[in-house]
PDB file of N, H, CA, C and O in Angstrom:
ATOM      1  N   UNK A   1      94.759 109.617 116.791  1.00  0.00           N
ATOM      2  CA  UNK A   1      94.447 109.171 118.131  1.00  0.00           C
ATOM      3  C   UNK A   1      94.599 110.314 119.124  1.00  0.00           C
ATOM      4  O   UNK A   1      93.787 110.475 120.035  1.00  0.00           O
ATOM      5  N   UNK A   2      95.661 111.111 118.933  1.00  0.00           N
ATOM      6  H   UNK A   2      96.320 110.980 118.193  1.00  0.00           H
ATOM      7  CA  UNK A   2      95.855 112.268 119.817  1.00  0.00           C
ATOM      8  C   UNK A   2      94.681 113.224 119.735  1.00  0.00           C
ATOM      9  O   UNK A   2      94.230 113.761 120.746  1.00  0.00           O
ATOM     10  N   UNK A   3      94.186 113.434 118.503  1.00  0.00           N
ATOM     11  H   UNK A   3      94.553 112.997 117.682  1.00  0.00           H
ATOM     12  CA  UNK A   3      93.047 114.330 118.309  1.00  0.00           C
ATOM     13  C   UNK A   3      91.834 113.846 119.097  1.00  0.00           C
ATOM     14  O   UNK A   3      91.126 114.640 119.715  1.00  0.00           O
ATOM     15  N   UNK A   4      91.604 112.539 119.067  1.00  0.00           N
ATOM     16  H   UNK A   4      92.179 111.894 118.564  1.00  0.00           H
ATOM     17  CA  UNK A   4      90.463 111.980 119.778  1.00  0.00           C
ATOM     18  C   UNK A   4      90.625 112.099 121.292  1.00  0.00           C
ATOM     19  O   UNK A   4      89.665 112.395 122.004  1.00  0.00           O
ATOM     20  N   UNK A   5      91.839 111.868 121.776  1.00  0.00           N
ATOM     21  H   UNK A   5      92.618 111.627 121.198  1.00  0.00           H
ATOM     22  CA  UNK A   5      92.083 112.004 123.211  1.00  0.00           C
ATOM     23  C   UNK A   5      91.914 113.446 123.671  1.00  0.00           C
ATOM     24  O   UNK A   5      91.345 113.699 124.733  1.00  0.00           O
ATOM     25  N   UNK A   6      92.403 114.387 122.881  1.00  0.00           N
ATOM     26  H   UNK A   6      92.865 114.183 122.018  1.00  0.00           H
ATOM     27  CA  UNK A   6      92.222 115.799 123.230  1.00  0.00           C
ATOM     28  C   UNK A   6      90.749 116.176 123.229  1.00  0.00           C
ATOM     29  O   UNK A   6      90.305 116.950 124.076  1.00  0.00           O
ATOM     30  N   UNK A   7      89.992 115.634 122.287  1.00  0.00           N
ATOM     31  H   UNK A   7      90.353 115.005 121.599  1.00  0.00           H
ATOM     32  CA  UNK A   7      88.557 115.907 122.237  1.00  0.00           C
ATOM     33  C   UNK A   7      87.861 115.361 123.479  1.00  0.00           C
ATOM     34  O   UNK A   7      87.010 116.038 124.057  1.00  0.00           O
ATOM     35  N   UNK A   8      88.210 114.154 123.893  1.00  0.00           N
ATOM     36  H   UNK A   8      88.901 113.605 123.424  1.00  0.00           H
ATOM     37  CA  UNK A   8      87.613 113.584 125.109  1.00  0.00           C
ATOM     38  C   UNK A   8      87.917 114.444 126.322  1.00  0.00           C
ATOM     39  O   UNK A   8      87.048 114.657 127.169  1.00  0.00           O
ATOM     40  N   UNK A   9      89.140 114.936 126.411  1.00  0.00           N
ATOM     41  H   UNK A   9      89.845 114.763 125.724  1.00  0.00           H
ATOM     42  CA  UNK A   9      89.512 115.818 127.513  1.00  0.00           C
ATOM     43  C   UNK A   9      88.702 117.106 127.471  1.00  0.00           C
ATOM     44  O   UNK A   9      88.245 117.593 128.505  1.00  0.00           O
ATOM     45  N   UNK A  10      88.525 117.655 126.277  1.00  0.00           N
ATOM     46  H   UNK A  10      88.896 117.260 125.437  1.00  0.00           H
ATOM     47  CA  UNK A  10      87.755 118.886 126.112  1.00  0.00           C
ATOM     48  C   UNK A  10      86.304 118.669 126.522  1.00  0.00           C
ATOM     49  O   UNK A  10      85.716 119.507 127.205  1.00  0.00           O
ATOM     50  N   UNK A  11      85.727 117.542 126.104  1.00  0.00           N
ATOM     51  H   UNK A  11      86.204 116.861 125.549  1.00  0.00           H
ATOM     52  CA  UNK A  11      84.338 117.231 126.457  1.00  0.00           C
ATOM     53  C   UNK A  11      84.195 117.124 127.973  1.00  0.00           C
ATOM     54  O   UNK A  11      83.235 117.629 128.554  1.00  0.00           O
ATOM     55  N   UNK A  12      85.157 116.466 128.600  1.00  0.00           N
ATOM     56  H   UNK A  12      85.938 116.056 128.128  1.00  0.00           H
ATOM     57  CA  UNK A  12      85.104 116.282 130.047  1.00  0.00           C
ATOM     58  C   UNK A  12      85.192 117.614 130.782  1.00  0.00           C
ATOM     59  O   UNK A  12      84.503 117.822 131.781  1.00  0.00           O
ATOM     60  N   UNK A  13      86.041 118.518 130.286  1.00  0.00           N
ATOM     61  H   UNK A  13      86.600 118.349 129.474  1.00  0.00           H
ATOM     62  CA  UNK A  13      86.269 119.790 130.971  1.00  0.00           C
ATOM     63  C   UNK A  13      85.235 120.851 130.641  1.00  0.00           C
ATOM     64  O   UNK A  13      84.855 121.628 131.517  1.00  0.00           O
ATOM     65  N   UNK A  14      84.771 120.903 129.400  1.00  0.00           N
ATOM     66  H   UNK A  14      85.080 120.271 128.688  1.00  0.00           H
ATOM     67  CA  UNK A  14      83.925 122.008 128.953  1.00  0.00           C
ATOM     68  C   UNK A  14      82.520 121.583 128.535  1.00  0.00           C
ATOM     69  O   UNK A  14      81.636 122.433 128.425  1.00  0.00           O
ATOM     70  N   UNK A  15      82.298 120.328 128.305  1.00  0.00           N
ATOM     71  H   UNK A  15      83.017 119.638 128.394  1.00  0.00           H
ATOM     72  CA  UNK A  15      81.034 119.888 127.754  1.00  0.00           C
ATOM     73  C   UNK A  15      81.051 120.057 126.240  1.00  0.00           C
ATOM     74  O   UNK A  15      82.031 120.538 125.672  1.00  0.00           O
ATOM     75  N   UNK A  16      79.980 119.665 125.604  1.00  0.00           N
ATOM     76  H   UNK A  16      79.184 119.274 126.066  1.00  0.00           H
ATOM     77  CA  UNK A  16      79.899 119.746 124.144  1.00  0.00           C
ATOM     78  C   UNK A  16      79.306 121.062 123.697  1.00  0.00           C
ATOM     79  O   UNK A  16      78.250 121.476 124.176  1.00  0.00           O
ATOM     80  N   UNK A  17      79.984 121.711 122.785  1.00  0.00           N
ATOM     81  H   UNK A  17      80.842 121.374 122.396  1.00  0.00           H
ATOM     82  CA  UNK A  17      79.473 122.934 122.196  1.00  0.00           C
ATOM     83  C   UNK A  17      78.981 122.593 120.802  1.00  0.00           C
ATOM     84  O   UNK A  17      79.716 122.010 120.005  1.00  0.00           O
ATOM     85  N   UNK A  18      77.756 122.950 120.507  1.00  0.00           N
ATOM     86  H   UNK A  18      77.159 123.424 121.155  1.00  0.00           H
ATOM     87  CA  UNK A  18      77.176 122.612 119.212  1.00  0.00           C
ATOM     88  C   UNK A  18      77.100 123.839 118.324  1.00  0.00           C
ATOM     89  O   UNK A  18      76.887 124.956 118.796  1.00  0.00           O
ATOM     90  N   UNK A  19      77.277 123.614 117.031  1.00  0.00           N
ATOM     91  H   UNK A  19      77.449 122.707 116.647  1.00  0.00           H
ATOM     92  CA  UNK A  19      77.120 124.688 116.056  1.00  0.00           C
ATOM     93  C   UNK A  19      76.719 124.079 114.719  1.00  0.00           C
ATOM     94  O   UNK A  19      76.904 122.884 114.489  1.00  0.00           O
ATOM     95  N   UNK A  20      76.174 124.903 113.852  1.00  0.00           N
ATOM     96  H   UNK A  20      76.024 125.874 114.039  1.00  0.00           H
ATOM     97  CA  UNK A  20      75.718 124.439 112.546  1.00  0.00           C
ATOM     98  C   UNK A  20      76.917 123.995 111.711  1.00  0.00           C
ATOM     99  O   UNK A  20      77.900 124.724 111.576  1.00  0.00           O
ATOM    100  N   UNK A  21      76.821 122.791 111.154  1.00  0.00           N
ATOM    101  H   UNK A  21      76.023 122.199 111.263  1.00  0.00           H
ATOM    102  CA  UNK A  21      77.908 122.202 110.368  1.00  0.00           C
ATOM    103  C   UNK A  21      77.326 121.683 109.056  1.00  0.00           C
ATOM    104  O   UNK A  21      76.238 121.107 109.033  1.00  0.00           O
ATOM    105  N   UNK A  22      78.056 121.891 107.977  1.00  0.00           N
ATOM    106  H   UNK A  22      78.940 122.358 107.996  1.00  0.00           H
ATOM    107  CA  UNK A  22      77.673 121.349 106.677  1.00  0.00           C
ATOM    108  C   UNK A  22      78.459 120.051 106.472  1.00  0.00           C
ATOM    109  O   UNK A  22      79.676 120.079 106.288  1.00  0.00           O
ATOM    110  N   UNK A  23      77.756 118.915 106.505  1.00  0.00           N
ATOM    111  H   UNK A  23      76.767 118.892 106.654  1.00  0.00           H
ATOM    112  CA  UNK A  23      78.436 117.633 106.352  1.00  0.00           C
ATOM    113  C   UNK A  23      79.097 117.505 104.983  1.00  0.00           C
ATOM    114  O   UNK A  23      80.123 116.837 104.849  1.00  0.00           O
ATOM    115  N   UNK A  24      78.524 118.132 103.978  1.00  0.00           N
ATOM    116  H   UNK A  24      77.691 118.674 104.087  1.00  0.00           H
ATOM    117  CA  UNK A  24      79.107 118.093 102.636  1.00  0.00           C
ATOM    118  C   UNK A  24      80.536 118.635 102.650  1.00  0.00           C
ATOM    119  O   UNK A  24      81.423 118.081 102.000  1.00  0.00           O
ATOM    120  N   UNK A  25      80.753 119.717 103.393  1.00  0.00           N
ATOM    121  H   UNK A  25      80.033 120.166 103.921  1.00  0.00           H
ATOM    122  CA  UNK A  25      82.085 120.326 103.443  1.00  0.00           C
ATOM    123  C   UNK A  25      83.094 119.397 104.117  1.00  0.00           C
ATOM    124  O   UNK A  25      84.246 119.313 103.689  1.00  0.00           O
ATOM    125  N   UNK A  26      82.666 118.705 105.162  1.00  0.00           N
ATOM    126  H   UNK A  26      81.730 118.774 105.509  1.00  0.00           H
ATOM    127  CA  UNK A  26      83.564 117.767 105.841  1.00  0.00           C
ATOM    128  C   UNK A  26      83.913 116.620 104.900  1.00  0.00           C
ATOM    129  O   UNK A  26      85.069 116.201 104.829  1.00  0.00           O
ATOM    130  N   UNK A  27      82.920 116.114 104.180  1.00  0.00           N
ATOM    131  H   UNK A  27      81.981 116.454 104.238  1.00  0.00           H
ATOM    132  CA  UNK A  27      83.157 115.021 103.235  1.00  0.00           C
ATOM    133  C   UNK A  27      84.129 115.467 102.151  1.00  0.00           C
ATOM    134  O   UNK A  27      85.084 114.756 101.837  1.00  0.00           O
ATOM    135  N   UNK A  28      83.888 116.644 101.580  1.00  0.00           N
ATOM    136  H   UNK A  28      83.112 117.222 101.835  1.00  0.00           H
ATOM    137  CA  UNK A  28      84.769 117.157 100.521  1.00  0.00           C
ATOM    138  C   UNK A  28      86.194 117.340 101.035  1.00  0.00           C
ATOM    139  O   UNK A  28      87.159 117.020 100.341  1.00  0.00           O
ATOM    140  N   UNK A  29      86.317 117.854 102.252  1.00  0.00           N
ATOM    141  H   UNK A  29      85.533 118.114 102.816  1.00  0.00           H
ATOM    142  CA  UNK A  29      87.633 118.126 102.822  1.00  0.00           C
ATOM    143  C   UNK A  29      88.446 116.838 103.000  1.00  0.00           C
ATOM    144  O   UNK A  29      89.665 116.846 102.831  1.00  0.00           O
ATOM    145  N   UNK A  30      87.776 115.742 103.338  1.00  0.00           N
ATOM    146  H   UNK A  30      86.786 115.736 103.475  1.00  0.00           H
ATOM    147  CA  UNK A  30      88.459 114.488 103.639  1.00  0.00           C
ATOM    148  C   UNK A  30      88.453 113.487 102.492  1.00  0.00           C
ATOM    149  O   UNK A  30      89.138 112.467 102.566  1.00  0.00           O
ATOM    150  N   UNK A  31      87.699 113.755 101.443  1.00  0.00           N
ATOM    151  H   UNK A  31      87.143 114.583 101.383  1.00  0.00           H
ATOM    152  CA  UNK A  31      87.500 112.773 100.386  1.00  0.00           C
ATOM    153  C   UNK A  31      88.802 112.369  99.701  1.00  0.00           C
ATOM    154  O   UNK A  31      89.044 111.178  99.504  1.00  0.00           O
ATOM    155  N   UNK A  32      89.634 113.323  99.338  1.00  0.00           N
ATOM    156  H   UNK A  32      89.438 114.290  99.498  1.00  0.00           H
ATOM    157  CA  UNK A  32      90.874 113.004  98.615  1.00  0.00           C
ATOM    158  C   UNK A  32      91.774 112.066  99.418  1.00  0.00           C
ATOM    159  O   UNK A  32      92.335 111.115  98.875  1.00  0.00           O
ATOM    160  N   UNK A  33      91.904 112.340 100.702  1.00  0.00           N
ATOM    161  H   UNK A  33      91.448 113.113 101.143  1.00  0.00           H
ATOM    162  CA  UNK A  33      92.746 111.495 101.555  1.00  0.00           C
ATOM    163  C   UNK A  33      92.234 110.060 101.566  1.00  0.00           C
ATOM    164  O   UNK A  33      92.996 109.121 101.336  1.00  0.00           O
ATOM    165  N   UNK A  34      90.936 109.894 101.835  1.00  0.00           N
ATOM    166  H   UNK A  34      90.317 110.657 102.022  1.00  0.00           H
ATOM    167  CA  UNK A  34      90.388 108.544 101.928  1.00  0.00           C
ATOM    168  C   UNK A  34      90.319 107.863 100.561  1.00  0.00           C
ATOM    169  O   UNK A  34      90.429 106.640 100.474  1.00  0.00           O
ATOM    170  N   UNK A  35      90.140 108.627  99.518  1.00  0.00           N
ATOM    171  H   UNK A  35      90.051 109.620  99.589  1.00  0.00           H
ATOM    172  CA  UNK A  35      90.134 108.063  98.174  1.00  0.00           C
ATOM    173  C   UNK A  35      91.512 107.490  97.829  1.00  0.00           C
ATOM    174  O   UNK A  35      91.606 106.424  97.222  1.00  0.00           O
ATOM    175  N   UNK A  36      92.573 108.192  98.213  1.00  0.00           N
ATOM    176  H   UNK A  36      92.497 109.059  98.707  1.00  0.00           H
ATOM    177  CA  UNK A  36      93.930 107.686  97.993  1.00  0.00           C
ATOM    178  C   UNK A  36      94.177 106.406  98.790  1.00  0.00           C
ATOM    179  O   UNK A  36      94.794 105.464  98.293  1.00  0.00           O
ATOM    180  N   UNK A  37      93.692 106.382 100.024  1.00  0.00           N
ATOM    181  H   UNK A  37      93.190 107.147 100.428  1.00  0.00           H
ATOM    182  CA  UNK A  37      93.834 105.181 100.848  1.00  0.00           C
ATOM    183  C   UNK A  37      93.101 103.998 100.203  1.00  0.00           C
ATOM    184  O   UNK A  37      93.605 102.875 100.200  1.00  0.00           O
ATOM    185  N   UNK A  38      91.925 104.258  99.665  1.00  0.00           N
ATOM    186  H   UNK A  38      91.515 105.170  99.668  1.00  0.00           H
ATOM    187  CA  UNK A  38      91.139 103.214  99.018  1.00  0.00           C
ATOM    188  C   UNK A  38      91.836 102.706  97.762  1.00  0.00           C
ATOM    189  O   UNK A  38      91.895 101.498  97.529  1.00  0.00           O
ATOM    190  N   UNK A  39      92.367 103.624  96.949  1.00  0.00           N
ATOM    191  H   UNK A  39      92.320 104.605  97.138  1.00  0.00           H
ATOM    192  CA  UNK A  39      93.069 103.232  95.725  1.00  0.00           C
ATOM    193  C   UNK A  39      94.255 102.320  96.026  1.00  0.00           C
ATOM    194  O   UNK A  39      94.533 101.383  95.277  1.00  0.00           O
ATOM    195  N   UNK A  40      94.947 102.598  97.118  1.00  0.00           N
ATOM    196  H   UNK A  40      94.722 103.360  97.726  1.00  0.00           H
ATOM    197  CA  UNK A  40      96.092 101.773  97.501  1.00  0.00           C
ATOM    198  C   UNK A  40      95.670 100.335  97.795  1.00  0.00           C
ATOM    199  O   UNK A  40      96.490  99.419  97.735  1.00  0.00           O
ATOM    200  N   UNK A  41      94.390 100.141  98.114  1.00  0.00           N
ATOM    201  H   UNK A  41      93.724 100.886  98.163  1.00  0.00           H
ATOM    202  CA  UNK A  41      93.857  98.800  98.404  1.00  0.00           C
ATOM    203  C   UNK A  41      92.955  98.305  97.273  1.00  0.00           C
ATOM    204  O   UNK A  41      92.166  97.378  97.453  1.00  0.00           O
ATOM    205  N   UNK A  42      93.085  98.938  96.106  1.00  0.00           N
ATOM    206  H   UNK A  42      93.726  99.692  95.959  1.00  0.00           H
ATOM    207  CA  UNK A  42      92.274  98.588  94.932  1.00  0.00           C
ATOM    208  C   UNK A  42      90.776  98.681  95.191  1.00  0.00           C
ATOM    209  O   UNK A  42      90.003  97.856  94.706  1.00  0.00           O
ATOM    210  N   UNK A  43      90.375  99.685  95.954  1.00  0.00           N
ATOM    211  H   UNK A  43      91.003 100.356  96.348  1.00  0.00           H
ATOM    212  CA  UNK A  43      88.966  99.957  96.235  1.00  0.00           C
ATOM    213  C   UNK A  43      88.577 101.278  95.591  1.00  0.00           C
ATOM    214  O   UNK A  43      89.429 102.113  95.288  1.00  0.00           O
ATOM    215  N   UNK A  44      87.293 101.449  95.389  1.00  0.00           N
ATOM    216  H   UNK A  44      86.601 100.770  95.635  1.00  0.00           H
ATOM    217  CA  UNK A  44      86.783 102.687  94.811  1.00  0.00           C
ATOM    218  C   UNK A  44      85.749 103.290  95.749  1.00  0.00           C
ATOM    219  O   UNK A  44      84.867 102.590  96.247  1.00  0.00           O
ATOM    220  N   UNK A  45      85.862 104.572  95.981  1.00  0.00           N
ATOM    221  H   UNK A  45      86.578 105.140  95.576  1.00  0.00           H
ATOM    222  CA  UNK A  45      84.860 105.295  96.759  1.00  0.00           C
ATOM    223  C   UNK A  45      84.102 106.194  95.791  1.00  0.00           C
ATOM    224  O   UNK A  45      84.703 106.979  95.058  1.00  0.00           O
ATOM    225  N   UNK A  46      82.792 106.074  95.795  1.00  0.00           N
ATOM    226  H   UNK A  46      82.303 105.436  96.391  1.00  0.00           H
ATOM    227  CA  UNK A  46      81.962 106.949  94.973  1.00  0.00           C
ATOM    228  C   UNK A  46      81.170 107.849  95.904  1.00  0.00           C
ATOM    229  O   UNK A  46      80.656 107.412  96.933  1.00  0.00           O
ATOM    230  N   UNK A  47      81.085 109.095  95.527  1.00  0.00           N
ATOM    231  H   UNK A  47      81.503 109.450  94.691  1.00  0.00           H
ATOM    232  CA  UNK A  47      80.278 110.012  96.339  1.00  0.00           C
ATOM    233  C   UNK A  47      79.187 110.601  95.454  1.00  0.00           C
ATOM    234  O   UNK A  47      79.421 110.979  94.307  1.00  0.00           O
ATOM    235  N   UNK A  48      78.027 110.664  96.007  1.00  0.00           N
ATOM    236  H   UNK A  48      77.837 110.357  96.940  1.00  0.00           H
ATOM    237  CA  UNK A  48      76.889 111.252  95.315  1.00  0.00           C
ATOM    238  C   UNK A  48      76.118 112.073  96.348  1.00  0.00           C
ATOM    239  O   UNK A  48      75.368 111.543  97.167  1.00  0.00           O
ATOM    240  N   UNK A  49      76.329 113.362  96.279  1.00  0.00           N
ATOM    241  H   UNK A  49      76.939 113.793  95.614  1.00  0.00           H
ATOM    242  CA  UNK A  49      75.683 114.266  97.227  1.00  0.00           C
ATOM    243  C   UNK A  49      74.751 115.157  96.422  1.00  0.00           C
ATOM    244  O   UNK A  49      75.197 115.959  95.602  1.00  0.00           O
ATOM    245  N   UNK A  50      73.472 115.014  96.658  1.00  0.00           N
ATOM    246  H   UNK A  50      73.109 114.363  97.325  1.00  0.00           H
ATOM    247  CA  UNK A  50      72.511 115.746  95.843  1.00  0.00           C
ATOM    248  C   UNK A  50      72.074 117.076  96.456  1.00  0.00           C
ATOM    249  O   UNK A  50      71.619 117.972  95.745  1.00  0.00           O
ATOM    250  N   UNK A  51      72.210 117.198  97.738  1.00  0.00           N
ATOM    251  H   UNK A  51      72.579 116.470  98.316  1.00  0.00           H
ATOM    252  CA  UNK A  51      71.818 118.465  98.373  1.00  0.00           C
ATOM    253  C   UNK A  51      72.689 118.731  99.594  1.00  0.00           C
ATOM    254  O   UNK A  51      73.363 117.836 100.102  1.00  0.00           O
ATOM    255  N   UNK A  52      72.662 119.961 100.047  1.00  0.00           N
ATOM    256  H   UNK A  52      72.114 120.689  99.634  1.00  0.00           H
ATOM    257  CA  UNK A  52      73.446 120.371 101.208  1.00  0.00           C
ATOM    258  C   UNK A  52      72.824 119.783 102.477  1.00  0.00           C
ATOM    259  O   UNK A  52      71.612 119.859 102.681  1.00  0.00           O
ATOM    260  N   UNK A  53      73.672 119.196 103.325  1.00  0.00           N
ATOM    261  H   UNK A  53      74.656 119.134 103.159  1.00  0.00           H
ATOM    262  CA  UNK A  53      73.202 118.587 104.565  1.00  0.00           C
ATOM    263  C   UNK A  53      73.746 119.396 105.734  1.00  0.00           C
ATOM    264  O   UNK A  53      74.951 119.402 105.987  1.00  0.00           O
ATOM    265  N   UNK A  54      72.857 120.075 106.442  1.00  0.00           N
ATOM    266  H   UNK A  54      71.879 120.071 106.236  1.00  0.00           H
ATOM    267  CA  UNK A  54      73.226 120.878 107.604  1.00  0.00           C
ATOM    268  C   UNK A  54      72.718 120.206 108.873  1.00  0.00           C
ATOM    269  O   UNK A  54      71.561 119.792 108.952  1.00  0.00           O
ATOM    270  N   UNK A  55      73.592 120.106 109.853  1.00  0.00           N
ATOM    271  H   UNK A  55      74.532 120.442 109.788  1.00  0.00           H
ATOM    272  CA  UNK A  55      73.238 119.536 111.152  1.00  0.00           C
ATOM    273  C   UNK A  55      73.837 120.415 112.241  1.00  0.00           C
ATOM    274  O   UNK A  55      74.669 121.279 111.965  1.00  0.00           O
ATOM    275  N   UNK A  56      73.412 120.192 113.474  1.00  0.00           N
ATOM    276  H   UNK A  56      72.736 119.490 113.699  1.00  0.00           H
ATOM    277  CA  UNK A  56      73.919 121.008 114.579  1.00  0.00           C
ATOM    278  C   UNK A  56      74.512 120.108 115.674  1.00  0.00           C
ATOM    279  O   UNK A  56      73.949 119.972 116.760  1.00  0.00           O
ATOM    280  N   UNK A  57      75.666 119.499 115.357  1.00  0.00           N
ATOM    281  H   UNK A  57      76.123 119.609 114.475  1.00  0.00           H
ATOM    282  CA  UNK A  57      76.364 118.697 116.368  1.00  0.00           C
ATOM    283  C   UNK A  57      77.578 119.458 116.880  1.00  0.00           C
ATOM    284  O   UNK A  57      77.773 120.630 116.554  1.00  0.00           O
ATOM    285  N   UNK A  58      78.380 118.791 117.672  1.00  0.00           N
ATOM    286  H   UNK A  58      78.222 117.840 117.936  1.00  0.00           H
ATOM    287  CA  UNK A  58      79.693 119.323 117.990  1.00  0.00           C
ATOM    288  C   UNK A  58      80.539 119.139 116.730  1.00  0.00           C
ATOM    289  O   UNK A  58      80.616 118.020 116.221  1.00  0.00           O
ATOM    290  N   UNK A  59      81.177 120.191 116.204  1.00  0.00           N
ATOM    291  H   UNK A  59      81.114 121.099 116.617  1.00  0.00           H
ATOM    292  CA  UNK A  59      81.933 120.094 114.954  1.00  0.00           C
ATOM    293  C   UNK A  59      83.036 119.031 114.976  1.00  0.00           C
ATOM    294  O   UNK A  59      83.256 118.349 113.975  1.00  0.00           O
ATOM    295  N   UNK A  60      83.721 118.889 116.096  1.00  0.00           N
ATOM    296  H   UNK A  60      83.542 119.443 116.909  1.00  0.00           H
ATOM    297  CA  UNK A  60      84.781 117.888 116.193  1.00  0.00           C
ATOM    298  C   UNK A  60      84.211 116.479 116.094  1.00  0.00           C
ATOM    299  O   UNK A  60      84.784 115.614 115.432  1.00  0.00           O
ATOM    300  N   UNK A  61      83.078 116.254 116.756  1.00  0.00           N
ATOM    301  H   UNK A  61      82.612 116.956 117.293  1.00  0.00           H
ATOM    302  CA  UNK A  61      82.457 114.934 116.698  1.00  0.00           C
ATOM    303  C   UNK A  61      81.904 114.644 115.305  1.00  0.00           C
ATOM    304  O   UNK A  61      81.923 113.496 114.860  1.00  0.00           O
ATOM    305  N   UNK A  62      81.416 115.663 114.621  1.00  0.00           N
ATOM    306  H   UNK A  62      81.400 116.595 114.982  1.00  0.00           H
ATOM    307  CA  UNK A  62      80.925 115.475 113.249  1.00  0.00           C
ATOM    308  C   UNK A  62      82.063 115.040 112.338  1.00  0.00           C
ATOM    309  O   UNK A  62      81.888 114.159 111.496  1.00  0.00           O
ATOM    310  N   UNK A  63      83.213 115.647 112.503  1.00  0.00           N
ATOM    311  H   UNK A  63      83.356 116.363 113.186  1.00  0.00           H
ATOM    312  CA  UNK A  63      84.370 115.274 111.682  1.00  0.00           C
ATOM    313  C   UNK A  63      84.806 113.842 111.979  1.00  0.00           C
ATOM    314  O   UNK A  63      85.127 113.088 111.061  1.00  0.00           O
ATOM    315  N   UNK A  64      84.818 113.469 113.239  1.00  0.00           N
ATOM    316  H   UNK A  64      84.557 114.082 113.985  1.00  0.00           H
ATOM    317  CA  UNK A  64      85.176 112.103 113.614  1.00  0.00           C
ATOM    318  C   UNK A  64      84.164 111.119 113.034  1.00  0.00           C
ATOM    319  O   UNK A  64      84.539 110.047 112.558  1.00  0.00           O
ATOM    320  N   UNK A  65      82.897 111.479 113.073  1.00  0.00           N
ATOM    321  H   UNK A  65      82.592 112.350 113.460  1.00  0.00           H
ATOM    322  CA  UNK A  65      81.851 110.625 112.496  1.00  0.00           C
ATOM    323  C   UNK A  65      82.106 110.360 111.017  1.00  0.00           C
ATOM    324  O   UNK A  65      82.072 109.211 110.577  1.00  0.00           O
ATOM    325  N   UNK A  66      82.360 111.408 110.253  1.00  0.00           N
ATOM    326  H   UNK A  66      82.387 112.342 110.610  1.00  0.00           H
ATOM    327  CA  UNK A  66      82.611 111.257 108.817  1.00  0.00           C
ATOM    328  C   UNK A  66      83.873 110.445 108.584  1.00  0.00           C
ATOM    329  O   UNK A  66      83.890 109.580 107.708  1.00  0.00           O
ATOM    330  N   UNK A  67      84.937 110.702 109.350  1.00  0.00           N
ATOM    331  H   UNK A  67      84.924 111.405 110.061  1.00  0.00           H
ATOM    332  CA  UNK A  67      86.170 109.927 109.208  1.00  0.00           C
ATOM    333  C   UNK A  67      85.898 108.445 109.454  1.00  0.00           C
ATOM    334  O   UNK A  67      86.393 107.591 108.718  1.00  0.00           O
ATOM    335  N   UNK A  68      85.118 108.139 110.479  1.00  0.00           N
ATOM    336  H   UNK A  68      84.715 108.832 111.077  1.00  0.00           H
ATOM    337  CA  UNK A  68      84.810 106.745 110.779  1.00  0.00           C
ATOM    338  C   UNK A  68      83.973 106.094 109.677  1.00  0.00           C
ATOM    339  O   UNK A  68      84.138 104.910 109.383  1.00  0.00           O
ATOM    340  N   UNK A  69      83.089 106.862 109.079  1.00  0.00           N
ATOM    341  H   UNK A  69      82.955 107.824 109.317  1.00  0.00           H
ATOM    342  CA  UNK A  69      82.286 106.310 107.977  1.00  0.00           C
ATOM    343  C   UNK A  69      83.153 105.962 106.773  1.00  0.00           C
ATOM    344  O   UNK A  69      82.935 104.947 106.112  1.00  0.00           O
ATOM    345  N   UNK A  70      84.135 106.810 106.498  1.00  0.00           N
ATOM    346  H   UNK A  70      84.313 107.634 107.035  1.00  0.00           H
ATOM    347  CA  UNK A  70      85.066 106.493 105.405  1.00  0.00           C
ATOM    348  C   UNK A  70      85.833 105.238 105.750  1.00  0.00           C
ATOM    349  O   UNK A  70      86.672 104.792 104.967  1.00  0.00           O
TER     350      UNK A  70
END
């Protein structure tokens, strides 16, 4: 929650800065954490990434997006 509040403050003060981001890397970085959370609830997360996905958003917002999808 603190991370999100700091991001909102940053957006308000500086605006959004965009840069090329690989969504695959964000997914890989967070997958183990969310997979453990799912296992604790007897759920299974399957990932199937066939190609590299590059986008140009704000990197912080991209990470929040992936976290919310998990």
